Structures are given as structure tokens and as C-alpha cells.
Residue, then its C-alpha position, 0 to 999 in steps of 0.5 A: x023807367x030802367x030797371x034798377x040793375x040797368x040804372x046801376x050799370x048806366x050810373x057806373x058807365x057815366x062815372x067812368x066817363x066823368x074821369x075823362x070827360x069833364x062835361x059828361x053830366x052836362x052832355x047827358x042832361x042836355x040830351x035827356x032834356x032834348x029827346x024822349x026816351x023813346x027817341x034816344x035810349x040811355x044806353x045808346x046815348x052813353x055808347x055814342x058819348x064813349x065813342x066821341x070821347x074815345x075819338x077825341x082822346x085819340x087825336x086821330x090815332x085810332x087803331x082798327x081790328x082787323x087791320x084790313x077789315x072785312x065788308x058787309x054785303x053792301x061793301x061797307x068796311x067793318x072794323x072795330x076802332x079803339x084807342x090805346x094810349x101807349x105814349x101817354x097812359x091815363x092814370x086812374x082818376x086823371x081827367x082829360x080836358x074834353 
């Protein structure tokens, strides 16, 4: 069982996800029912959901840092991708339909 402070952080992250993903609770509930905690950590599940929502909201317009990227020892390119909604900023509490 997660510690109280961890549970609070997870709840806060889920609350932020609800603002942009109307189905966040349904997705989380389904994943928790489908997988054991040993197979799927709650924080990893929320991380994956955040990445999926970010990619969806971006409409393919993700930016990367660094722009060129570097590579690990196997040649896999390493970058951090993010979405910056310059054309249509999300107002606090506004919910996208994803």
C-alpha cells in the first residue's frame, strides 16, 4: 500500500490529468483492475498516461530538448519531448476531449 504522502501526490497528479483527460479515472480504474501492483506501479501508470495525453494534445507538434539529441551507447537517440501550446493555451480548468 502506498504511503500517505505518496498517495497524496498520486491523487494530485490524477486531479491535474482530469483537467485535460475526461476519461482519466476510467483509464486508471481499468488498469488497476487489470494489473497487479507488482506488475504495474501506480506512479509508472500515471507517468505513461501523462505521456499519452501530452502526445494526444500535441497533435504531432512535440518539441524536443535538445533539438539534436544525443545517443546512448547503443545509438538510441535521447531527448525529452514536450508540448507547448503556443497557439491555443489551456485555461485553468479547461478540459480537452481526449
